[in-house]
C-alpha positions in Angstrom: 22.3 -43.1 -69.2 21.7 -46.6 -68.1 19.7 -48.6 -70.7 17.0 -51.1 -69.7 19.1 -54.2 -70.3 21.8 -53.0 -67.8 19.1 -51.8 -65.4 17.5 -55.3 -65.3 21.0 -56.9 -64.9 21.6 -54.7 -61.8 18.2 -55.5 -60.3 19.0 -59.2 -60.7 22.3 -59.1 -58.7 22.7 -60.5 -55.2 24.4 -58.5 -52.4 27.9 -59.8 -53.1 27.6 -58.9 -56.8 26.3 -55.5 -55.9 29.1 -54.9 -53.5 31.7 -55.9 -56.2 30.0 -53.6 -58.7 30.0 -50.7 -56.1 33.7 -51.2 -55.6 34.3 -51.0 -59.4 32.2 -47.9 -59.7 34.0 -46.2 -56.7 37.4 -47.1 -58.1 36.5 -45.6 -61.5 35.1 -42.4 -59.9 38.4 -42.0 -57.9 40.5 -42.5 -61.0 38.4 -39.9 -63.0 38.6 -37.4 -60.1 42.3 -37.7 -59.9 42.8 -37.4 -63.6 40.5 -34.3 -63.7 42.4 -32.7 -60.7 45.8 -33.3 -62.3 44.7 -31.4 -65.4 45.0 -28.1 -63.5 48.1 -26.2 -62.4 48.7 -23.6 -59.7 47.9 -20.2 -61.0 45.2 -21.4 -63.5 42.2 -19.1 -63.7 39.1 -21.3 -63.4 35.3 -21.1 -63.0 32.8 -23.4 -61.4 29.2 -23.4 -60.3 28.6 -23.5 -56.5 25.8 -25.3 -54.7 23.5 -22.3 -55.0 23.9 -22.2 -58.8 26.2 -19.2 -58.9 29.1 -19.2 -61.3 32.3 -18.3 -59.4 35.8 -17.6 -60.8 39.1 -18.0 -59.0 42.7 -19.0 -59.1 44.0 -22.5 -58.5 46.2 -22.3 -55.4 46.7 -26.1 -54.8 46.1 -29.3 -56.6 45.1 -32.1 -54.2 44.7 -35.8 -55.0 41.0 -35.6 -55.9 40.2 -31.9 -55.5 41.5 -28.5 -56.5 41.8 -25.6 -54.0 40.5 -22.4 -55.6 40.8 -18.9 -54.2 37.8 -16.8 -55.1 37.9 -13.4 -53.4 38.6 -14.1 -49.7 37.2 -17.6 -49.8 39.1 -20.9 -50.6 37.0 -23.6 -52.1 37.9 -27.3 -52.5 36.3 -28.3 -55.8 36.3 -31.6 -57.7 38.4 -31.2 -60.8 35.6 -32.4 -63.1 33.4 -29.4 -62.0 36.1 -26.8 -63.0 36.4 -25.0 -66.3 39.7 -23.6 -67.3 39.5 -19.9 -68.2 43.2 -19.1 -68.6 46.2 -21.5 -68.1 48.8 -20.4 -65.6 51.5 -20.1 -68.3 49.4 -17.4 -70.0 48.7 -15.4 -66.9 50.8 -12.2 -66.8 
């Protein structure tokens, strides 16, 4: 969480400083998304929680730059890698 000191520093920034901070935050988020997505392989069994709060399970069918394509039943989902939980690695799947 953001502590009060950091919060007061942010509130004291001008537009140019806020734009620079926003750029740094976006770059960091993209890096983390890519790192998370790369930790999965095709064939991995994964689970995730959808927008309705349901836990779904599926198989990784493609690893994109920032997302992972997961087949769950007849539906393909594009999920941010940080939202996925590995159930069984592809090399352990029969």
